[in-house]
VEXTOR-167412 format. One record per residue (C-alpha): residue number from 1; x, y, z; residue in three letters. Coordinates in steps of 0.1 Angstrom, whole numbers, plus 5000, padded with zeros to 4 digits. Layout:
BEGIN
   zami      X      Y      Z   pavex
    NUM      X      Y      Z     ALA
...
# end
This chain:
BEGIN
   zami      X      Y      Z   pavex
      1   5001   4769   4890     MET
      2   5019   4794   4912     MET
      3   4999   4824   4924     ILE
      4   5008   4854   4945     GLY
      5   4991   4883   4965     ASP
      6   5014   4912   4959     LEU
      7   4997   4939   4981     HIS
      8   4994   4935   5018     CYS
      9   4998   4958   5047     HIS
     10   5008   4948   5082     SER
     11   5008   4965   5116     LYS
     12   5041   4982   5105     LEU
     13   5019   5006   5086     SER
     14   4980   5008   5088     ASP
     15   4972   4971   5088     GLY
     16   4957   4953   5119     SER
     17   4976   4920   5114     THR
     18   5012   4911   5123     ASN
     19   5037   4897   5099     LEU
     20   5037   4862   5111     GLU
     21   4999   4859   5109     ASP
     22   4999   4873   5074     ILE
     23   5024   4848   5062     VAL
     24   5009   4819   5080     PHE
     25   4974   4826   5066     TYR
     26   4988   4834   5032     ALA
     27   5001   4799   5031     LYS
     28   4968   4784   5043     ARG
     29   4950   4804   5016     ALA
     30   4969   4785   4990     GLY
     31   4993   4813   4980     LEU
     32   5028   4804   4968     ASP
     33   5041   4841   4967     VAL
     34   5036   4871   4990     LEU
     35   5047   4907   4991     SER
     36   5043   4929   5022     ILE
     37   5040   4963   5007     THR
     38   5036   4986   5037     ASP
     39   5031   5022   5032     HIS
     40   5065   5040   5028     ASP
     41   5086   5015   5047     THR
     42   5104   4983   5040     MET
     43   5111   4976   5076     SER
     44   5092   4943   5075     GLY
     45   5110   4927   5046     VAL
     46   5138   4908   5064     SER
     47   5114   4894   5090     ARG
     48   5090   4884   5062     THR
     49   5116   4867   5043     GLU
     50   5125   4846   5074     ILE
     51   5090   4837   5080     LEU
     52   5085   4829   5043     GLY
     53   5114   4802   5046     LYS
     54   5096   4789   5077     ARG
     55   5063   4784   5060     TYR
     56   5074   4775   5025     GLY
     57   5063   4808   5009     LEU
     58   5083   4829   4984     THR
     59   5085   4865   4995     VAL
     60   5089   4894   4971     ILE
     61   5103   4925   4987     PRO
     62   5081   4954   4982     GLY
     63   5067   4988   4993     VAL
     64   5037   5010   4985     GLU
     65   5051   5045   4979     ILE
     66   5028   5075   4984     SER
     67   5030   5103   4959     SER
     68   5012   5133   4944     PHE
     69   5006   5140   4907     ASP
     70   5009   5177   4900     GLU
     71   4990   5174   4866     SER
     72   4959   5160   4881     THR
     73   4962   5171   4918     GLY
     74   4956   5136   4930     ARG
     75   4974   5111   4951     ARG
     76   4991   5082   4934     VAL
     77   5004   5050   4949     HIS
     78   5034   5032   4933     ILE
     79   5042   4996   4942     LEU
     80   5079   4990   4941     CYS
     81   5091   4954   4940     TYR
     82   5125   4938   4942     LEU
     83   5147   4969   4946     PRO
     84   5183   4959   4942     HIS
     85   5195   4990   4959     LYS
     86   5168   4996   4985     PRO
     87   5191   5021   5004     ASP
     88   5184   5045   4975     ARG
     89   5147   5046   4985     LEU
     90   5154   5053   5023     ALA
     91   5156   5091   5020     GLY
     92   5123   5095   5002     LEU
     93   5106   5070   5025     LEU
     94   5119   5084   5056     ASN
     95   5108   5119   5046     ARG
     96   5073   5107   5040     THR
     97   5070   5088   5072     MET
     98   5081   5118   5092     GLU
     99   5057   5139   5075     GLU
    100   5029   5115   5082     ARG
    101   5039   5113   5118     ARG
    102   5038   5151   5120     ARG
    103   5001   5152   5106     SER
    104   4992   5122   5127     GLY
    105   5003   5140   5159     GLU
    106   4983   5171   5149     GLU
    107   4953   5150   5142     MET
    108   4955   5135   5177     ILE
    109   4958   5171   5192     ARG
    110   4926   5179   5172     ARG
    111   4906   5148   5182     VAL
    112   4914   5152   5218     THR
    113   4899   5185   5219     ARG
    114   4865   5169   5210     TYR
    115   4867   5135   5227     PHE
    116   4880   5124   5261     PRO
    117   4904   5099   5245     VAL
    118   4940   5102   5255     THR
    119   4971   5104   5232     PRO
    120   4985   5074   5251     GLU
    121   4954   5053   5243     HIS
    122   4958   5061   5206     ILE
    123   4996   5056   5206     LEU
    124   4991   5021   5220     ARG
    125   4976   5012   5186     TYR
    126   5004   5030   5167     ALA
    127   5032   5014   5188     ALA
    128   5038   4986   5163     ALA
    129   5037   5009   5133     SER
    130   5064   5031   5119     ASN
    131   5040   5062   5118     SER
    132   5006   5073   5130     ILE
    133   4976   5066   5110     TYR
    134   4940   5076   5112     LYS
    135   4929   5040   5118     VAL
    136   4949   5041   5151     HIS
    137   4929   5072   5162     ILE
    138   4897   5055   5151     MET
    139   4905   5023   5170     GLN
    140   4908   5042   5203     ALA
    141   4876   5060   5196     LEU
    142   4859   5026   5189     LEU
    143   4872   5013   5222     ASP
    144   4852   5042   5238     LEU
    145   4821   5034   5220     GLY
    146   4819   5064   5197     TYR
    147   4813   5042   5166     ASP
    148   4812   5005   5157     THR
    149   4833   5005   5126     THR
    150   4866   5022   5116     VAL
    151   4853   5036   5084     TYR
    152   4818   5047   5095     GLY
    153   4801   5080   5100     SER
    154   4825   5092   5126     LEU
    155   4855   5087   5102     TYR
    156   4838   5108   5076     LYS
    157   4830   5135   5101     GLU
    158   4865   5137   5114     LEU
    159   4887   5127   5084     PHE
    160   4869   5131   5052     SER
    161   4891   5147   5025     ASP
    162   4861   5170   5019     HIS
    163   4860   5191   5051     GLY
    164   4868   5165   5079     GLY
    165   4871   5187   5110     ARG
    166   4902   5169   5124     CYS
    167   4919   5161   5091     LEU
    168   4956   5172   5086     VAL
    169   4968   5164   5051     LYS
    170   5002   5147   5046     THR
    171   5025   5163   5021     ALA
    172   5037   5135   4997     TYR
    173   5066   5136   4972     PRO
    174   5059   5143   4935     LYS
    175   5051   5114   4913     LEU
    176   5082   5121   4890     ASP
    177   5105   5120   4920     GLU
    178   5091   5088   4931     VAL
    179   5094   5071   4898     LEU
    180   5129   5083   4893     GLU
    181   5139   5071   4928     THR
    182   5125   5036   4920     VAL
    183   5144   5035   4889     ARG
    184   5175   5046   4908     SER
    185   5170   5018   4933     ALA
    186   5168   4993   4904     HIS
    187   5132   4983   4914     GLY
    188   5101   4974   4894     ILE
    189   5074   5002   4893     ALA
    190   5038   4992   4894     VAL
    191   5010   5017   4893     PHE
    192   4987   5007   4920     ALA
    193   4949   5005   4920     HIS
    194   4942   5032   4893     PRO
    195   4905   5032   4901     SER
    196   4911   5044   4937     VAL
    197   4921   5079   4930     TYR
    198   4903   5083   4897     GLN
    199   4936   5078   4878     SER
    200   4926   5059   4847     MET
    201   4935   5089   4825     GLU
    202   4969   5092   4842     LEU
    203   4978   5055   4839     VAL
    204   4969   5056   4802     ASN
    205   4993   5085   4799     LYS
    206   5021   5067   4818     LEU
    207   5017   5033   4801     ALA
    208   5037   5041   4770     PRO
    209   5064   5063   4788     SER
    210   5086   5036   4801     GLY
    211   5083   5051   4836     LEU
    212   5062   5023   4849     ILE
    213   5069   4986   4843     ASN
    214   5034   4973   4853     GLY
    215   4998   4979   4865     ILE
    216   4979   4965   4894     GLU
    217   4950   4953   4873     VAL
    218   4934   4929   4899     TYR
    219   4924   4948   4930     HIS
    220   4892   4950   4951     PRO
    221   4883   4985   4939     ARG
    222   4892   4981   4902     ASN
    223   4858   4976   4883     THR
    224   4854   4949   4858     PRO
    225   4854   4976   4831     GLU
    226   4886   4991   4845     ASP
    227   4902   4957   4845     GLN
    228   4894   4952   4810     LYS
    229   4908   4985   4800     GLU
    230   4940   4980   4820     LEU
    231   4945   4946   4806     LEU
    232   4944   4960   4771     ALA
    233   4968   4987   4782     LEU
    234   4993   4962   4796     CYS
    235   4991   4940   4764     LYS
    236   4996   4970   4742     LYS
    237   5026   4983   4760     TYR
    238   5040   4949   4772     ASP
    239   5035   4958   4809     LEU
    240   5035   4934   4838     ILE
    241   4999   4925   4852     VAL
    242   4998   4924   4889     THR
    243   4971   4916   4914     GLY
    244   4968   4921   4952     GLY
    245   4942   4924   4978     THR
    246   4954   4955   4994     ASP
    247   4951   4935   5027     PHE
    248   4946   4955   5058     HIS
    249   4930   4929   5080     GLY
    250   4901   4946   5101     SER
    251   4912   4980   5090     TYR
    252   4901   4973   5054     ALA
    253   4881   5002   5039     SER
    254   4852   4994   5016     GLY
    255   4844   4958   5010     LYS
    256   4863   4929   5027     SER
    257   4894   4917   5010     ASN
    258   4908   4883   5025     PRO
    259   4943   4873   5014     LEU
    260   4944   4856   4981     GLY
    261   4912   4869   4966     THR
    262   4930   4891   4942     CYS
    263   4961   4875   4927     ILE
    264   4991   4877   4904     THR
    265   4993   4846   4881     ASP
    266   5024   4825   4874     GLN
    267   5031   4841   4840     GLU
    268   5033   4875   4856     ASN
    269   5052   4864   4887     LEU
    270   5078   4849   4864     GLN
    271   5079   4882   4844     ARG
    272   5086   4900   4875     LEU
    273   5115   4878   4885     PHE
    274   5129   4879   4850     SER
    275   5127   4917   4847     PHE
    276   5143   4921   4881     SER
    277   5173   4901   4868     LYS
    278   5175   4923   4838     GLU
    279   5176   4956   4858     ILE
    280   5201   4943   4884     SER
    281   5231   4960   4871     PHE
# end
């Protein structure tokens, strides 16, 4: 039986692990298929495909696109797989990356007012990434002994969505624009981890709309109850069921999530490939 982990982040966004190590350990974990879904960038796809051939792993090109839903006021992540015209995603993705870099630079300025850490120290961790993330700032602060874990009390004090004193929010594109751009790129749109941003009501609304092609049912932060509801939703509206660990290496938030612990099964992998062929023209 073929299995895949379709939600992984590398150093190119906010993961702690490089592409080669991810591919190597994905193979050792018994995976047959892997997708690197870095935030708002597909810059690792070509390299991952080369590594996949080296280690005997099928690589699905992917990206996790950040968005904002006006109706709920919440963030939403859309996983885009196998876009036949990835250039059509470029403008949207680049805009988000620039906006994230802008907010990251401002957060660095704020943090250096309170701590003796230097911007150069922080940027050392961001060097491999296409933008600046809060985990890069936290890693530098950990080096200086201000906390012992990335997502500890200091992170909450500085970057909590509810009054973090150094938080600068990133402006994300609207969900409607993201879904339309994925469709324009002839990609497969999968609603990522509905539990994370309290989006169960939204995913129920989108399921029959034709705007999404699948739901990430198996994810470390989807509860068993949520999984049951999401599976029923996928069955009712004939949506693809995906699974992925949301792998970030040592930068994982919440519980640990080693590669291959949340998977997409063979039936749904084949559905992904078949649907991709259908929308290729």
